[in-house]
C-alpha positions as CSV (number, residue, x, y, z in Angstrom):
1,M,-7.2,17.0,25.8
2,E,-7.7,20.8,26.3
3,K,-11.1,22.1,25.1
4,S,-9.4,24.1,22.4
5,D,-7.5,20.9,21.2
6,F,-10.8,19.1,21.0
7,H,-12.3,21.8,18.9
8,V,-9.2,21.8,16.6
9,A,-9.5,18.0,16.2
10,N,-13.1,18.2,15.3
11,E,-12.4,20.9,12.8
12,R,-9.9,18.5,11.1
13,L,-12.4,15.7,11.1
14,E,-15.1,17.9,9.5
15,Q,-12.6,18.9,6.9
16,L,-11.9,15.3,6.0
17,K,-15.6,14.6,5.8
18,S,-16.4,17.7,3.7
19,E,-13.5,17.4,1.3
20,F,-13.0,13.7,0.9
21,Q,-16.2,12.1,2.4
22,V,-13.9,10.3,4.8
23,D,-15.5,9.8,8.2
24,V,-13.0,9.1,11.0
25,L,-14.2,7.2,14.0
26,T,-11.8,8.5,16.6
27,G,-13.3,7.2,19.8
28,W,-12.4,10.5,21.7
29,G,-14.8,12.4,23.8
30,E,-14.9,15.7,25.6
31,S,-12.7,14.4,28.4
32,G,-9.7,13.7,26.2
33,L,-8.1,12.4,23.0
34,G,-7.1,9.2,24.7
35,D,-10.6,8.0,25.5
36,S,-11.6,4.7,23.9
37,G,-15.2,5.8,23.7
38,A,-18.3,3.8,23.5
39,S,-17.5,2.9,19.9
40,G,-14.6,0.8,20.9
41,T,-12.3,2.4,18.3
42,G,-8.7,3.0,19.0
43,T,-7.2,6.4,20.0
44,W,-6.1,9.0,17.6
45,S,-3.9,12.1,17.9
46,I,-4.2,15.4,16.1
47,P,-0.9,14.8,14.2
48,E,-2.4,11.5,12.9
49,V,-5.6,13.3,11.7
50,D,-3.4,15.9,10.0
51,R,-1.3,13.1,8.4
52,L,-4.4,11.5,7.1
53,H,-5.6,14.7,5.6
54,S,-2.3,15.7,4.0
55,T,-1.8,12.2,2.5
56,L,-5.3,12.1,1.1
57,T,-4.6,15.4,-0.5
58,L,-1.7,13.8,-2.3
59,F,-4.0,11.0,-3.4
60,A,-6.7,13.4,-4.6
61,D,-4.2,15.6,-6.4
62,A,-2.9,12.6,-8.3
63,M,-6.4,11.8,-9.4
64,G,-7.0,15.3,-10.6
65,G,-8.8,16.8,-7.6
66,T,-11.1,16.0,-4.7
67,A,-14.1,15.5,-6.9
68,S,-12.4,12.6,-8.7
69,F,-11.3,11.1,-5.4
70,V,-14.8,11.3,-4.0
71,N,-16.3,9.8,-7.2
72,N,-13.7,7.0,-7.2
73,L,-14.1,5.9,-3.6
74,S,-17.6,7.1,-2.8
75,G,-17.1,7.6,0.9
76,V,-14.8,5.8,3.4
77,T,-15.1,5.2,7.1
78,V,-11.8,5.0,8.9
79,K,-11.0,3.7,12.4
80,K,-8.1,2.3,14.4
81,A,-8.7,-1.2,15.6
82,D,-7.1,-4.4,16.8
83,I,-6.2,-6.0,13.4
84,G,-3.5,-8.4,14.6
85,S,-0.1,-7.9,13.1
86,H,-1.3,-5.9,10.1
87,G,-0.6,-2.2,9.9
88,G,-3.8,-1.7,8.0
89,E,-6.8,-3.4,6.4
90,A,-9.4,-2.2,3.9
91,L,-12.6,-3.2,2.2
92,S,-15.0,-1.2,0.1
93,H,-15.8,2.1,1.9
94,R,-13.9,1.0,5.0
95,V,-10.2,1.4,6.2
96,S,-8.8,0.3,9.5
97,F,-5.4,1.1,10.9
98,S,-3.7,-0.8,13.8
99,E,-4.5,0.6,17.2
100,K,-1.1,-0.8,18.4
101,G,0.8,2.2,16.9
102,S,0.7,5.0,14.5
103,F,0.7,4.9,10.7
104,G,2.7,6.6,7.9
105,A,1.7,8.1,4.6
106,W,2.6,5.0,2.7
107,T,0.2,2.9,4.7
108,V,-2.6,5.5,4.2
109,V,-2.2,5.4,0.4
110,H,-1.8,1.6,0.3
111,E,-5.0,1.0,2.3
112,F,-7.1,3.6,0.4
113,A,-5.9,2.0,-2.8
114,H,-7.3,-1.3,-1.5
115,A,-10.6,0.5,-0.7
116,W,-10.6,2.0,-4.2
117,D,-10.0,-1.5,-5.7
118,A,-12.7,-3.1,-3.5
119,K,-15.3,-0.5,-4.4
120,Y,-15.0,-1.8,-8.0
121,G,-15.2,-5.5,-7.0
122,W,-11.3,-5.8,-7.1
123,R,-11.5,-5.2,-10.9
124,L,-8.7,-2.7,-10.8
125,S,-6.1,-5.2,-9.5
126,R,-7.3,-7.8,-12.1
127,E,-6.8,-5.2,-14.9
128,L,-3.3,-4.3,-13.5
129,E,-2.4,-8.0,-13.6
130,Q,-3.6,-8.3,-17.2
131,Y,-2.0,-5.0,-18.3
132,T,1.4,-6.0,-17.0
133,G,1.3,-9.5,-18.5
134,G,0.8,-11.4,-15.2
135,F,-1.5,-14.2,-14.3
136,T,-2.4,-16.3,-11.2
137,S,-2.0,-20.1,-11.2
138,P,-1.7,-22.0,-8.0
139,F,-1.1,-25.2,-10.0
140,L,1.8,-23.9,-12.0
141,S,3.2,-22.4,-8.8
142,F,3.0,-25.9,-7.2
143,V,4.8,-27.5,-10.1
144,K,7.5,-24.8,-10.0
145,M,8.1,-25.5,-6.3
146,F,7.9,-29.2,-6.7
147,F,10.8,-29.2,-9.2
148,G,12.9,-26.9,-7.1
149,L,12.6,-23.9,-9.4
150,S,11.3,-21.6,-6.8
151,D,13.2,-19.2,-4.6
152,S,11.2,-20.3,-1.6
153,G,10.8,-23.4,0.5
154,F,8.2,-25.9,-0.6
155,R,4.9,-24.0,-0.1
156,K,6.5,-21.7,2.5
157,P,9.0,-18.8,2.5
158,G,12.6,-19.2,3.5
159,N,14.1,-16.9,6.1
160,I,17.4,-16.6,4.4
161,P,18.7,-14.4,1.5
162,G,17.6,-15.6,-1.9
163,R,14.9,-17.8,-0.6
164,R,12.1,-15.4,0.3
165,G,9.7,-16.2,-2.5
166,R,10.2,-13.0,-4.5
167,K,10.3,-14.5,-8.0
168,P,7.1,-14.8,-10.2
169,G,4.8,-17.5,-9.0
170,C,7.0,-18.3,-6.0
171,N,4.4,-17.1,-3.5
172,A,1.5,-18.3,-1.5
173,V,-1.2,-17.7,-4.2
174,G,0.8,-18.5,-7.3
175,Y,0.9,-14.9,-8.6
176,F,3.1,-14.7,-11.7
177,Y,3.5,-11.0,-11.9
178,G,4.5,-9.5,-15.2
179,D,6.9,-6.6,-15.9
180,K,8.7,-5.2,-12.9
181,P,7.0,-4.4,-9.6
182,S,8.9,-2.5,-6.9
183,G,9.2,-5.6,-4.9
184,S,7.6,-8.9,-4.0
185,N,7.4,-11.4,-1.1
186,W,5.6,-14.6,-0.1
187,K,2.3,-12.7,0.5
188,F,2.4,-10.9,-2.9
189,N,-0.7,-11.1,-5.0
190,R,-2.4,-8.9,-7.6
191,V,-4.4,-7.0,-4.9
192,E,-1.2,-6.1,-3.0
193,D,0.5,-5.4,-6.3
194,F,-2.2,-2.8,-7.1
195,A,-2.0,-1.1,-3.7
196,E,1.8,-0.9,-3.9
197,S,1.7,0.3,-7.5
198,V,-0.6,3.2,-6.5
199,A,1.7,4.1,-3.6
200,M,4.8,4.0,-5.8
201,Y,3.0,6.2,-8.4
202,I,2.0,8.8,-5.9
203,G,5.5,8.8,-4.3
204,W,7.8,8.5,-7.3
205,E,9.9,11.6,-8.0
206,R,7.2,13.9,-6.5
207,E,9.2,15.1,-3.4
208,N,6.4,14.3,-1.0
209,N,6.1,12.1,2.1
210,L,6.1,8.9,0.1
211,S,9.0,9.8,-2.2
212,D,11.9,8.7,-0.1
213,H,10.3,5.3,0.6
214,A,9.5,4.9,-3.1
215,R,13.1,5.7,-4.1
216,R,14.6,3.3,-1.6
217,R,12.4,0.5,-2.8
218,I,14.2,0.8,-6.2
219,T,17.8,1.7,-5.1
220,R,18.0,-1.4,-2.8
221,Y,18.6,-3.5,-5.9
222,L,21.9,-1.7,-6.4
223,L,23.1,-3.0,-3.0
224,P,25.8,-5.7,-2.8
225,D,24.4,-9.2,-2.1
226,G,24.0,-9.8,1.6
227,E,23.7,-6.1,2.7
228,K,20.7,-4.9,4.6
229,D,18.3,-2.6,2.9
230,E,17.4,0.7,4.6
231,L,13.7,0.2,4.5
232,F,13.1,-3.2,6.1
233,G,16.6,-4.2,7.4
234,T,16.5,-7.3,5.3
235,K,19.6,-9.0,3.8
236,D,19.0,-10.5,0.4
237,N,20.6,-11.4,-3.0
238,W,19.9,-7.9,-4.5
239,T,21.9,-8.4,-7.7
240,E,20.0,-11.6,-8.5
241,Y,16.6,-10.0,-7.8
242,A,17.5,-6.8,-9.7
243,R,16.5,-8.4,-13.0
244,Y,13.0,-8.8,-11.7
245,F,12.5,-5.5,-10.0
246,Y,15.0,-2.8,-11.1
247,P,13.4,-0.8,-13.8
248,E,15.1,0.6,-16.9
249,G,17.7,3.2,-15.8
250,G,16.3,3.0,-12.3
251,D,13.3,5.0,-13.4
252,Y,10.0,3.5,-12.1
253,S,8.0,5.6,-14.5
254,K,9.3,3.4,-17.3
255,T,7.4,0.4,-15.9
256,L,4.0,-0.8,-17.1
257,R,2.7,-0.4,-13.5
258,W,3.4,3.3,-13.5
259,K,1.8,3.6,-16.9
260,F,-1.3,1.7,-15.8
261,V,-1.8,3.7,-12.7
262,D,-1.2,6.9,-14.6
263,G,-3.9,6.1,-17.1
264,L,-6.2,5.0,-14.2
265,M,-5.6,8.3,-12.4
266,K,-6.4,10.2,-15.5
267,G,-9.5,8.2,-16.4
268,K,-7.9,6.6,-19.4
269,V,-7.9,3.0,-18.3
């Protein structure tokens, strides 16, 4: 990278650290942005650093400002790494993005929501589960699958419309979600539910970089059965699943998830 680009990049990194207490391990050195560096971290680009900053600004604004964001997450180290097929992973004070490609605003919010939840010992996702009327029971899930009441295969997802394990309890961990999430699949659990609920809250009707994704997560349930959705290119039985996921009047802010996250962001939960 040009010397001036290197200085610009480091200014961005210092801004992330000073505003959000987010420390990015870039792996770049004086010789270029593409260096892997002694740290072994994956490569970054200036647009990615800018995207991270702009998305965390959205997150902080939803929380009422950077002071609240810093207080809620208490510092996060971010890096790009080999994390298999995942786009991102997170634990308390730590977020990783896949080094195999870039990341979008949705992934940033999703993973930082995980880090927020993890910082509090995953209490936030348990409270979301309770607030929305859900529960987790592997035993009841097994019984449901055993008697053929699941929209999945027996203890595995189906790869055909209407058999993807989207209904309550028809997933790997036996998560019987309450109310209406924006979606579900075989890997859905209360932790993923919390992260997706935060991303939906920040994106819903706010005209930001998450808003189009949030809207399409809801409008796909208006599609005719068997059509591909615009987000994931998946064919499914949308009219059947609409009763589980399509909110009143198509307005996600009418859901208990939106209300829970709204209260959490405002310090009322």
